[in-house]
C-alpha positions as CSV (number, residue, x, y, z in Angstrom):
1,M,-14.4,29.4,-20.5
2,V,-11.2,31.3,-20.4
3,E,-8.6,31.2,-23.1
4,P,-5.1,30.0,-22.2
5,R,-2.3,32.5,-21.7
6,L,0.2,30.3,-23.5
7,K,-0.8,27.6,-26.5
8,T,2.1,25.5,-25.3
9,N,1.2,22.0,-23.7
10,L,3.0,22.2,-20.4
11,H,2.4,18.7,-19.3
12,K,5.2,16.3,-18.6
13,K,5.4,12.8,-19.5
14,L,4.6,10.1,-16.8
15,T,7.9,8.1,-16.3
16,K,8.0,4.7,-15.6
17,Q,9.0,4.6,-12.2
18,K,5.9,6.5,-11.4
19,A,3.8,4.6,-13.8
20,D,4.5,1.6,-12.0
21,K,3.5,3.3,-8.7
22,L,0.0,4.4,-10.0
23,D,-1.8,1.2,-8.3
24,S,-0.5,2.2,-4.8
25,I,-1.2,6.1,-5.5
26,F,-5.0,5.4,-6.3
27,S,-5.4,3.0,-3.6
28,R,-7.3,3.4,-0.4
29,R,-5.0,3.5,2.7
30,Y,-5.4,2.2,6.3
31,Q,-3.2,2.3,9.5
32,R,-3.3,-0.9,11.2
33,I,-1.4,-2.5,14.0
34,V,1.0,-5.6,14.0
35,R,-0.5,-7.6,16.8
36,N,1.6,-9.7,19.4
37,N,1.3,-12.7,17.1
38,F,2.4,-10.7,14.0
39,T,-1.2,-10.8,12.7
40,I,-3.1,-7.7,11.0
41,Y,-6.8,-7.1,11.2
42,H,-8.1,-5.8,8.1
43,G,-11.6,-6.0,6.8
44,K,-13.0,-8.3,9.1
45,K,-10.2,-10.7,8.1
46,R,-6.9,-11.5,9.8
47,Y,-3.5,-11.6,8.1
48,Q,-0.6,-13.6,9.3
49,L,2.7,-11.8,8.3
50,T,5.1,-14.8,7.0
51,N,8.8,-15.1,8.4
52,D,10.4,-14.2,4.9
53,Q,10.3,-10.3,5.1
54,L,12.3,-7.5,3.3
55,A,11.8,-5.2,6.3
56,T,11.8,-5.8,10.1
57,T,8.8,-5.5,11.9
58,Y,8.0,-5.4,15.4
59,K,4.8,-6.0,17.5
60,Q,2.8,-2.9,17.9
61,D,4.0,-1.5,14.8
62,K,1.9,0.7,12.9
63,I,1.9,-0.3,9.1
64,M,-0.2,0.9,6.1
65,A,-2.6,-1.3,4.7
66,E,-3.3,-0.6,0.8
67,E,-6.6,-1.4,-0.7
68,R,-6.0,-1.5,-4.4
69,I,-8.7,-0.7,-7.0
70,D,-8.8,-4.6,-8.0
71,K,-9.6,-5.2,-4.4
72,T,-6.3,-6.5,-3.5
73,I,-4.5,-5.8,-0.3
74,Y,-0.8,-4.9,0.5
75,F,0.8,-4.2,3.7
76,R,3.5,-1.6,3.6
77,L,6.1,0.0,6.0
78,R,8.9,2.5,5.5
79,G,8.6,1.6,1.9
80,K,8.7,-2.4,2.0
81,Y,5.8,-4.5,1.2
82,F,5.0,-7.3,3.7
83,N,4.5,-11.0,2.6
84,Y,1.4,-12.6,4.2
85,K,-1.3,-15.2,4.2
86,L,-5.1,-15.5,5.3
87,F,-5.0,-16.5,8.9
88,A,-6.7,-19.9,9.3
89,R,-9.0,-20.0,12.5
């Protein structure tokens, strides 16, 4: 063990903004491609992007799939999350 040079606690408090992003920070991320019919494949399932979106996406866009600790899935592009539903076959 090594004694610290300073006895002062230099840790910073976690801000609310950063605390709200912890789920995203500790998620597993995978790059996925938006297919021609605006579907995304992830984990042997197909997801359909809905018409009401906060960001514009195009066919063949590379988006990020976030798999959170609680096993929920989020799709993100340029900092915006997409609305989706599980695609019924």
